[in-house]
C-alpha positions in Angstrom: -63.1 -61.6 20.6 -63.5 -62.1 24.3 -63.3 -59.2 26.8 -62.9 -60.1 30.5 -64.0 -57.5 33.0 -65.9 -57.3 36.3 -67.9 -54.8 38.3 -65.5 -55.4 41.3 -62.8 -53.6 39.2 -65.0 -50.5 39.3 -65.2 -50.5 43.1 -61.6 -49.8 43.8 -61.3 -46.2 44.9 -57.9 -44.4 45.0 -59.1 -40.9 46.0 -61.0 -38.1 44.2 -57.9 -36.6 42.5 -56.2 -39.9 41.6 -55.7 -40.5 37.9 -56.3 -44.3 38.2 -60.1 -44.1 38.6 -63.1 -46.3 37.8 -64.1 -43.9 35.0 -61.2 -45.3 33.0 -62.8 -48.7 32.8 -66.3 -47.2 32.4 -65.2 -45.3 29.4 -63.6 -48.3 27.7 -66.5 -50.7 28.4 -69.2 -48.2 27.2 -67.2 -47.5 24.0 -66.8 -51.2 23.3 -70.5 -51.9 23.8 -71.5 -49.1 21.5 -69.0 -50.1 18.8 -69.7 -52.5 15.9 -67.1 -54.9 17.2 -68.3 -58.4 17.9 -67.3 -58.9 21.5 -68.2 -61.5 24.0 -68.1 -60.0 27.5 -67.2 -62.5 30.3 -66.9 -62.0 34.0 -63.3 -62.2 35.4 -63.0 -64.9 38.1 -61.1 -64.4 41.3 -57.5 -65.6 41.0 -56.5 -68.2 43.5 -53.4 -67.7 45.6 -51.8 -70.9 44.4 -51.6 -69.4 40.9 -50.7 -66.0 42.1 -47.8 -67.5 44.0 -46.2 -68.7 40.7 -44.9 -65.1 40.7 -45.5 -63.5 44.1 -44.8 -65.2 47.5 -48.0 -65.8 49.5 -46.7 -63.8 52.4 -46.4 -60.8 50.1 -50.0 -61.1 49.0 -51.3 -61.8 52.5 -49.5 -58.7 53.8 -51.2 -56.5 51.1 -54.6 -57.9 52.0 -54.0 -57.5 55.7 -53.4 -53.8 55.1 -56.7 -53.2 53.5 -58.7 -50.7 55.6 -62.2 -51.1 56.8 -62.9 -47.5 55.6 -61.0 -44.7 53.8 -57.9 -45.3 51.8 -54.3 -46.0 52.7 -51.1 -45.9 50.6 -48.7 -48.9 50.5 -45.6 -46.8 49.8 -43.8 -44.3 52.0 -44.6 -40.7 51.6 -44.4 -38.7 49.4 -44.8 -41.5 46.9 -48.0 -43.0 48.4 -50.1 -43.2 45.2 -50.6 -47.0 45.3 -53.8 -47.1 47.3 -55.9 -49.7 49.2 -59.5 -49.2 49.9 -62.1 -51.6 51.5 -63.0 -53.0 48.1 -59.4 -53.6 47.0 -59.1 -57.4 47.5 -61.7 -58.5 44.9 -60.6 -55.9 42.4 -57.0 -57.1 42.7 -57.9 -60.8 42.4 -60.4 -60.2 39.5 -57.7 -58.3 37.6 -55.3 -61.2 37.9 -58.1 -63.8 37.4 -59.0 -62.3 34.1 -55.6 -63.2 32.7 -55.8 -66.7 34.0 -59.2 -67.3 32.4 -57.9 -65.6 29.2 -55.0 -68.1 29.1 -57.5 -71.0 29.1 -59.7 -69.4 26.4 -56.6 -68.7 24.3 -55.2 -72.3 24.5 -58.5 -74.2 24.5 -60.7 -72.2 22.2 -58.2 -70.3 20.1 -59.8 -67.0 21.2 -57.9 -63.7 21.4 -58.7 -61.9 24.6 -58.6 -58.4 26.1 -58.5 -58.1 29.8 -60.3 -54.8 30.6 -59.5 -54.6 34.3 -58.1 -52.4 37.1 -55.9 -52.2 39.0 -53.2 -52.6 36.4 -50.1 -54.8 37.0 -46.9 -54.1 35.1 -45.2 -52.1 37.9 -45.8 -54.8 40.5 -42.5 -56.5 41.3 -42.1 -59.9 43.0 -42.4 -58.4 46.4 -43.2 -54.8 45.9 -46.4 -53.0 45.0 -45.9 -49.6 43.3 -47.2 -47.5 40.4 -50.9 -48.3 41.2 -50.1 -52.1 40.9 -50.2 -54.9 43.4 -50.2 -58.2 41.4 -48.4 -58.4 38.1 -51.3 -59.7 36.1 -49.4 -60.4 32.9 -46.5 -62.1 34.7 -48.9 -64.5 36.5 -50.6 -65.3 33.2 -47.2 -66.0 31.6 -46.2 -68.4 34.4 -49.7 -70.1 34.3 -49.3 -70.7 30.5 -45.9 -72.2 31.1 -47.1 -74.5 33.9 -50.4 -75.6 32.6 -49.8 -75.6 28.8 -46.1 -76.2 28.7 -45.4 -73.1 26.7 -41.7 -72.7 26.4 -41.3 -69.2 24.9 -43.5 -66.3 25.8 -43.0 -62.7 24.6 -44.4 -59.8 26.6 -44.7 -56.5 24.6 -45.4 -53.4 26.7 -46.3 -50.2 24.9 -47.4 -48.3 28.0 -45.6 -45.0 28.2 -44.1 -46.0 31.6 -41.6 -48.8 31.8 -42.9 -52.0 33.3 -40.3 -52.3 36.0 -42.2 -55.1 37.7 -42.4 -57.3 34.6 -38.7 -56.7 33.9 -37.7 -57.5 37.4 -39.7 -60.8 37.4 -38.2 -62.1 34.2 -34.8 -60.4 34.2 -32.8 -63.6 34.2 -35.3 -65.9 32.5 -34.5 -66.9 28.9 -38.0 -68.4 28.4 -39.6 -65.0 28.5 -38.7 -62.0 26.3 -39.8 -58.6 27.5 -39.9 -55.6 25.2 -40.9 -52.2 26.4 -41.2 -48.8 24.7 -41.4 -46.0 27.1 -40.7 -42.3 27.7 -37.3 -42.0 29.3 -36.6 -40.6 31.8 -40.0 -40.9 33.4 -41.5 -42.8 36.3 -40.4 -45.4 37.4 -36.9 -44.4 36.3 -36.0 -48.0 35.1 -35.8 -49.3 31.6 -32.5 -48.0 30.3 -31.5 -49.6 27.0 -28.4 -51.0 28.8 -30.8 -53.2 30.9 -30.8 -56.3 28.8 -31.2 -59.2 31.3 -29.8 -62.4 29.9 -30.4 -61.1 26.4 -34.2 -61.3 26.8 -34.9 -57.7 27.8 -35.4 -55.1 25.1 -36.0 -51.5 26.1 -36.7 -48.7 23.7 -36.3 -45.3 25.2 -38.5 -42.5 23.8 -37.7 -38.9 24.1 -40.4 -36.5 25.2 -42.2 -34.9 22.4 -41.8 -37.6 19.7 -44.6 -38.4 17.3 -46.0 -41.3 15.4 -43.4 -41.7 12.7 -40.4 -41.7 15.1 -42.3 -44.0 17.5 -43.0 -46.6 14.8 -39.4 -46.6 13.6 -38.1 -47.1 17.1 -40.8 -49.7 18.0 -40.0 -51.8 14.9 -36.3 -51.7 15.4 -35.9 -52.1 19.1 -39.0 -54.1 20.1 -40.5 -56.0 17.2 -37.4 -57.1 15.4 -35.9 -58.8 18.5 -39.2 -60.3 19.4 -39.5 -61.7 15.9 -36.1 -63.2 16.3 -37.1 -64.7 19.6 -40.0 -66.6 17.9 -42.5 -66.7 20.8 -45.2 -69.4 21.1 -47.6 -66.8 22.8 -47.5 -63.0 22.8 -48.9 -61.1 25.8 -49.5 -57.3 25.6 -49.3 -54.8 28.3 -51.6 -52.3 26.6 -51.2 -48.9 28.2 -52.6 -46.0 26.2 -50.8 -43.2 27.9 -48.4 -42.6 25.0 -51.4 -40.7 23.5 -50.9 -37.0 22.8 -53.8 -36.2 25.1 -52.5 -38.1 28.2 -51.8 -35.9 31.2 -49.0 -38.0 32.7 -46.6 -38.2 29.8 -45.2 -36.4 26.7 -45.5 -38.7 23.7 -47.7 -37.7 20.8 -49.4 -40.8 19.4 -52.9 -40.6 17.9 -55.7 -43.0 18.7 -55.3 -44.7 15.3 -51.6 -45.4 16.0 -52.7 -48.1 18.5 -54.4 -50.0 15.7 -51.1 -49.9 13.8 -49.0 -51.0 16.8 -51.4 -53.8 17.5 -51.4 -55.0 13.9 -47.7 -55.2 13.9 -47.7 -57.3 17.0 -50.5 -59.6 15.6 -48.5 -60.1 12.4 -45.6 -61.5 14.5 -48.1 -63.7 16.4 -49.5 -65.0 13.2 -46.0 -66.0 12.0 -44.6 -67.6 15.2 -47.4 -68.0 17.7 -50.4 -69.5 15.9 -51.9 -66.1 16.2 -52.1 -66.4 20.0 -52.4 -63.0 21.8 -53.8 -61.8 25.1 -53.8 -58.1 26.0 -54.0 -56.5 29.4 -55.1 -53.0 30.2 -52.4 -51.0 31.9 -52.3 -47.2 31.8 -54.1 -44.4 30.0 -55.5 -41.4 31.9 -57.4 -39.2 29.5 -60.8 -40.7 29.1 -61.4 -39.7 25.5 -58.0 -40.9 24.4 -58.4 -44.1 26.4 -61.8 -45.1 25.0 -60.8 -44.3 21.4 -57.4 -46.0 21.7 -58.9 -49.2 23.2 -61.3 -49.4 20.3 -58.4 -49.1 17.8 -56.5 -51.7 19.8 -59.3 -54.3 19.6 -59.8 -53.6 15.9 -56.1 -54.5 15.6 -56.6 -57.7 17.6 -59.4 -58.8 15.2 -60.2 -61.1 13.5 -60.5 -64.4 15.3 -57.5 -66.7 15.0 
């Protein structure tokens, strides 16, 4: 098992009261290092703009970077929704987070290694030309396009169990039959998208979760509305947007999963990958804002990704 991360991802600062903080990544890395999991840690490279531009126009990325302050923090959205912040250390953190997925794609295809990208900022809210929801570059979308271009992968499935809908990932692939996107998320909740009527060209599968549901109901919905259609899609590679904020301890949502549930969810995904995708899976850290829940859930997730292909 390979885990990509980088110290640059710890340097991005969103403000003292912001939920997306470096301690999220610190808690995951320290838990992984103290676990009995056999993990090879690798430094995430900087993504190059040519690869990023497979999804995002260069002018969009250049505009974000031009807004990076020399001191302090600035929001990229209009008030009162300015919670997607730039600080002086943002550029390398953003490019490392995307670069992790690109490097992971190479390891997956050339070494048959499953990979977890332990990075921040996250990516699944980033649309083609709009940063929001703490996200600037859609890391998982760039990796999908890279896999298609370099390795001629025809069918990719993206499974997103973050408690918030990945509006960016859906927007990017909404009319693309080569990519299936399945998202389970509390609804209604930020960002307000992801109704089950949003189906793209038959490639978008949204599972709306009511506030307060627990493990049993979640698993039934996840199987029926996400895993069954992904199974029918028969992907050649599966990418996971792994948000752990559906945990009962998370302060930003109202779904009541336990840490161990993320092992079960992951094993279900891996089973489909073993059938259709030669076991090929890459996972990307998205949300999760309670440090204890986050570190426990990440361990369970990586247990589920084991063993080697």
